[in-house]
C-alpha positions in Angstrom: 0.0 0.0 0.0 2.9 2.4 0.8 4.4 1.7 -2.5 1.1 2.5 -4.3 0.7 5.8 -2.5 4.4 6.6 -3.2 3.8 6.2 -6.9 0.6 8.3 -6.7 2.6 11.1 -5.0 5.3 11.1 -7.6 2.7 11.2 -10.4 0.9 14.1 -8.7 4.2 16.1 -8.6 4.8 15.5 -12.3 1.2 16.5 -13.0 1.6 19.7 -11.0 4.7 20.7 -13.0 2.9 20.1 -16.3 -0.1 22.1 -15.2 2.1 25.0 -14.2 3.3 25.2 -17.8 -0.2 25.2 -19.3 -3.2 25.7 -17.0 -5.6 27.1 -19.6 -6.3 24.0 -21.7 -10.0 24.2 -22.5 -12.6 21.7 -21.4 -14.2 20.0 -24.3 -17.6 19.3 -22.8 -20.1 19.7 -20.0 -18.9 19.0 -16.4 -20.5 15.6 -16.8 -17.9 15.4 -19.6 -15.5 17.4 -17.5 -12.0 18.6 -17.9 -9.8 15.6 -18.3 -7.4 16.6 -15.6 -4.5 17.7 -17.7 -2.3 17.8 -14.5 -2.7 14.1 -13.9 0.0 11.8 -15.3 -2.1 9.1 -16.8 -1.0 5.6 -17.7 0.0 5.1 -21.3 -1.8 1.8 -21.5 -5.5 2.4 -22.3 -7.8 0.0 -20.4 -11.6 -0.2 -20.3 -13.4 0.5 -17.0 -14.6 -3.0 -16.5 -14.2 -3.5 -12.8 -15.6 -1.1 -10.1 -15.4 -0.7 -6.4 -17.8 1.3 -4.2 -16.6 4.1 -1.9 -17.8 4.7 1.6 -18.5 8.5 1.8 -20.2 8.3 5.2 -23.5 9.3 3.7 -22.2 12.8 3.1 -24.6 13.2 0.3 -27.5 12.0 2.4 -27.5 8.2 1.9 -31.2 8.0 1.3 -32.7 6.5 -1.9 -33.7 10.0 -3.0 -30.3 11.6 -2.5 -28.0 12.3 -5.4 -24.4 12.8 -6.5 -25.1 14.8 -9.6 -21.7 15.4 -11.1 -18.0 14.7 -10.7 -15.1 16.7 -12.2 -11.3 16.3 -12.4 -8.5 18.9 -12.2 -5.5 20.1 -10.1 -4.7 16.5 -9.2 -8.1 16.4 -7.5 -11.6 14.9 -7.9 -14.6 16.9 -6.9 -18.1 15.5 -6.4 -21.3 17.6 -6.0 -24.9 16.8 -5.2 -28.0 17.3 -3.1 -31.7 17.3 -3.2 -34.7 19.2 -1.8 -37.6 17.2 -0.5 -40.5 18.7 1.4 -38.5 21.8 2.1 -35.5 19.9 3.5 -32.3 20.7 1.7 -29.3 18.3 1.4 -26.4 19.8 -0.4 -22.7 19.1 -0.4 -19.4 19.2 -2.2 -16.6 16.8 -1.5 -13.0 16.5 -2.9 -10.4 13.8 -3.0 -6.8 13.3 -4.0 -7.5 9.5 -4.3 -10.9 8.1 -5.1 -11.0 6.1 -1.8 -10.4 9.1 0.4 -13.0 11.9 0.3 -13.2 15.1 2.4 -16.0 17.5 2.9 -15.5 20.9 1.3 -16.2 24.2 3.1 -18.6 26.8 1.7 -22.0 28.5 2.0 -23.9 26.2 -0.3 -27.6 27.2 -0.6 -29.3 24.6 -2.7 -28.5 21.3 -4.4 -25.3 21.6 -6.5 -26.2 20.3 -9.9 -22.9 20.6 -11.9 -19.2 21.2 -11.5 -16.4 21.6 -14.0 -12.7 22.5 -14.0 -10.8 25.0 -16.1 -8.2 27.8 -16.0 -6.9 26.7 -12.6 -10.2 26.5 -10.7 -13.3 24.5 -10.1 -16.7 26.1 -10.7 -20.0 24.7 -9.5 -23.6 25.7 -10.0 -26.8 25.0 -8.0 -30.4 24.6 -9.1 -31.9 27.4 -7.0 -34.9 26.4 -4.9 -36.2 23.9 -7.4 -38.0 21.0 -5.7 -38.7 17.8 -7.6 -42.4 17.4 -8.3 -43.2 21.2 -8.0 -45.0 22.2 -11.2 -45.1 26.0 -10.8 -41.7 27.4 -11.6 -42.7 31.1 -11.4 -41.4 31.4 -7.9 -38.1 29.7 -8.5 -35.1 31.7 -7.3 -32.1 32.3 -9.5 -29.3 29.7 -9.5 -26.0 30.4 -7.8 -22.5 29.6 -8.7 -19.4 28.9 -6.5 -15.7 28.6 -7.3 -12.7 27.1 -5.7 -9.0 27.9 -6.3 -7.5 25.4 -3.8 -8.5 22.1 -5.4 -12.1 22.0 -4.0 -11.3 22.4 -0.3 -13.0 25.8 0.1 -15.5 27.6 -2.1 -16.4 31.3 -2.7 -20.1 32.0 -3.3 -23.0 32.0 -3.7 -22.8 34.2 -6.8 -26.1 35.0 -8.6 -26.0 33.5 -12.2 -29.0 35.5 -13.3 -30.9 32.4 -14.6 -33.0 29.7 -13.0 -32.4 25.9 -12.7 -28.8 25.9 -14.0 -27.8 22.4 -15.2 -25.4 22.7 -18.1 -21.8 23.9 -17.4 -18.5 23.9 -19.2 -15.2 25.7 -19.6 -13.8 26.2 -23.1 -12.2 28.9 -25.3 -11.4 31.1 -22.4 -14.8 31.3 -20.9 -17.3 29.6 -18.6 -20.7 28.9 -20.1 -23.8 27.8 -18.1 -27.3 26.9 -19.2 -30.5 26.4 -17.3 -34.3 26.4 -17.5 -36.2 28.2 -20.2 -33.2 27.8 -22.5 -31.2 30.6 -20.9 -27.5 31.0 -21.2 -24.9 32.9 -19.1 -21.2 33.4 -19.7 -18.4 34.3 -17.3 -15.0 35.6 -18.5 -13.7 36.0 -14.9 -13.7 32.4 -13.9 -17.2 32.3 -12.3 -16.9 35.5 -10.3 -19.7 37.2 -12.3 -22.1 36.2 -15.1 -23.6 37.9 -18.1 -26.8 36.7 -19.7 -26.8 36.1 -23.4 -29.6 37.9 -25.3 -31.1 34.9 -27.2 -33.3 32.6 -25.2 -33.4 29.1 -26.7 -36.2 26.6 -26.7 -38.8 29.2 -25.9 -41.7 27.4 -27.3 -41.3 24.8 -24.5 -42.1 26.2 -21.1 -39.2 25.2 -18.9 -37.0 23.4 -21.3 -33.5 23.2 -19.8 -30.1 23.4 -21.4 -28.4 20.3 -20.1 -25.2 19.8 -22.2 -22.7 22.2 -23.7 -19.5 21.6 -25.6 -17.1 23.5 -27.9 -15.6 22.2 -31.1 -13.7 23.7 -34.0 -14.9 27.3 -33.2 -18.5 26.3 -32.6 -20.6 26.0 -29.4 -23.0 23.1 -29.4 -25.9 22.9 -26.9 -28.4 20.1 -26.2 -31.4 20.0 -23.9 -35.0 19.0 -23.3 -37.6 17.9 -25.8 -35.1 16.8 -28.4 -33.7 20.2 -29.1 -30.1 21.1 -30.1 -28.5 24.4 -31.1 -25.2 25.7 -32.3 -23.5 29.1 -32.4 -20.6 30.3 -34.5 -20.4 33.8 -33.1 -19.5 33.1 -29.4 -23.1 32.5 -28.2 -24.6 35.7 -29.6 -27.0 33.9 -32.1 -28.0 30.3 -32.6 -29.3 27.9 -35.2 -31.8 25.5 -33.6 -31.8 21.9 -34.9 -34.5 19.4 -33.8 -33.6 15.8 -33.6 -35.1 13.6 -36.3 -38.4 12.3 -35.1 -38.0 14.0 -31.8 -40.6 13.9 -29.0 -41.2 15.1 -25.5 -39.5 11.9 -24.1 -36.2 12.4 -26.0 -34.5 15.0 -23.9 -30.7 15.0 -24.3 -28.6 15.0 -21.2 -25.1 15.6 -22.5 -22.9 15.9 -25.6 -19.2 15.3 -26.2 -16.9 15.9 -29.2 -14.2 13.5 -30.4 -12.4 13.1 -33.7 -14.7 15.2 -35.9 -17.9 13.8 -34.4 -20.4 14.8 -31.7 -22.1 12.2 -29.7 -25.1 13.0 -27.5 -27.1 10.8 -25.1 -30.5 11.2 -23.5 -33.7 9.7 -22.3 -35.3 6.4 -23.5 -31.9 5.1 -24.5 -31.2 7.6 -27.2 -27.7 8.1 -28.6 -27.3 10.5 -31.5 -24.1 11.4 -33.5 -23.2 14.2 -35.9 -20.3 14.5 -38.3 -21.1 18.1 -39.2 -20.8 19.8 -35.8 -24.5 19.6 -35.0 -26.1 20.6 -38.3 -27.7 17.1 -38.7 -28.0 14.2 -36.3 -28.3 10.5 -36.8 -29.8 8.0 -34.3 -27.5 5.2 -33.3 -29.1 1.8 -33.6 -30.6 0.6 -30.3 -28.8 -2.8 -30.5 -25.5 -1.0 -30.2 -25.9 -0.5 -26.5 -27.5 -2.3 -23.6 -29.7 0.5 -22.1 -32.7 -0.4 -24.3 -35.3 2.3 -23.5 -33.7 3.2 -20.1 -32.4 6.7 -19.7 -28.8 7.5 -20.4 -27.7 10.4 -18.2 -24.1 11.1 -19.2 -21.3 10.5 -21.6 -17.6 11.3 -21.6 -14.7 10.5 -23.8 -11.2 10.1 -22.2 -8.3 7.8 -22.3 -9.4 6.2 -25.5 -12.9 5.3 -24.4 -16.4 6.6 -24.6 -18.2 5.8 -21.3 -22.0 6.2 -20.8 -23.9 5.9 -17.6 -27.6 5.9 -16.7 -30.6 4.2 -15.2 -30.4 0.9 -13.3 -26.8 1.3 -12.4 -25.8 1.1 -16.0 -22.2 1.7 -17.1 -21.0 1.0 -20.6 -17.9 1.7 -22.6 -16.6 1.6 -26.2 -13.5 2.3 -28.1 -15.1 1.6 -31.5 -15.1 4.1 -34.3 -17.9 6.7 -34.3 -20.8 6.2 -36.5 -22.9 3.1 -37.4 -20.2 0.9 -35.9 -20.1 2.6 -32.5 -21.1 -0.1 -30.0 -20.9 -0.3 -26.2 -20.1 -3.1 -23.9 -21.8 -3.2 -20.5 -19.8 -3.9 -17.3 -20.8 -7.3 -16.1 -20.4 -6.8 -12.4 -20.1 -6.7 -9.5 -22.3 -3.6 -10.0 -21.0 -0.8 -7.8 -24.4 0.8 -7.8 -26.4 -2.3 -7.0 -27.8 -2.7 -10.5 -30.7 -0.4 -9.3 -29.3 3.1 -8.5 -29.1 5.5 -11.4 -25.6 6.8 -12.3 -25.4 10.6 -13.1 -21.8 11.8 -12.9 -18.7 10.4 -14.6 -15.1 11.6 -14.9 -11.6 10.3 -15.5 -8.1 11.3 -14.3 -4.9 9.7 -12.9 -5.9 6.3 -14.2 -9.2 6.2 -12.3 -12.7 6.4 -13.7 -15.1 7.8 -11.0 -18.9 7.8 -11.1 -21.6 9.1 -8.8 -25.3 8.6 -8.6 -28.5 7.8 -6.6 -28.4 7.4 -2.8 -25.2 9.5 -2.7 -23.1 6.6 -4.0 -19.6 7.0 -5.5 -17.6 4.2 -7.2 -14.3 4.0 -9.1 -12.5 1.8 -11.6 -8.8 1.6 -11.3 -7.2 1.1 -14.8 -3.6 1.7 -13.6 -2.9 -2.0 -13.1 
């Protein structure tokens, strides 16, 4: 064990020196496809995340079936997990950080509401909450604005809350020198000072659908791509000033998209009822991946990331699948066969990779990791 931690310490020092040379590498996706942790020294051998172990986080995220770890990000040789829920007016919210996926510590900060997303970029973590949204509440008129928080010390302490100016913030990313967040009613805000303040963009997307949320944001080849509820996508070539909206083919109210990533000239987006779409023209057209190419069936897929040579998707029923196949009609995912770290029942929401570890979080405040260093 001492030998293992000695190796980890050496790798961390190497990662720190690399980060000091270039700490502005942009994130290529939403926090749920977070910054890949450029300061980690990753193993050169690429391995699939087949085997997983659960982590005892002492119920810091609540531990009840209704509790959630919503997102996990990587950066500064650190992993950061965020979550929380509001039920009957009772708020559970938390942020935790770790230098190793087995050893988590509680962060310090004035967190107001459940933290829905977190990402890393330009030397700091930024997190956003949902505001006073309570699941099952149908009247959104009285929702408060979401708040953001930022940490410059690897997730240990956080500054905030900072008013984002929009409600129900879910989507979040860092790319091209700016932070971009999206929330309910298709609203977008941008920060050029690392989350210390936010400016609302003039165009409100998805307006014909009452509270359609922006859930996934990525940046590729000079274009911003956004996905969200009711099968809607959009892209912008002028730094989020104007957008072209693209509906998914045959889209319906059940086909909300949860996240989007970019890799090797292709976008891949995942969403409800087991939908996976891909685009070779930066979001101008989308094609539905054949259902038999993954094992989710019609179960919801909540997240996708691409790192270390693998796509990994997570979702309902404790599902975790991976693929290193080419993108397109031949993209196919293999399901982990167990033991299932989330019990085969708990939904998985957050996924990240760094330092040779895949880390996922989900329902009941659960966290698990897959060590691909060995």
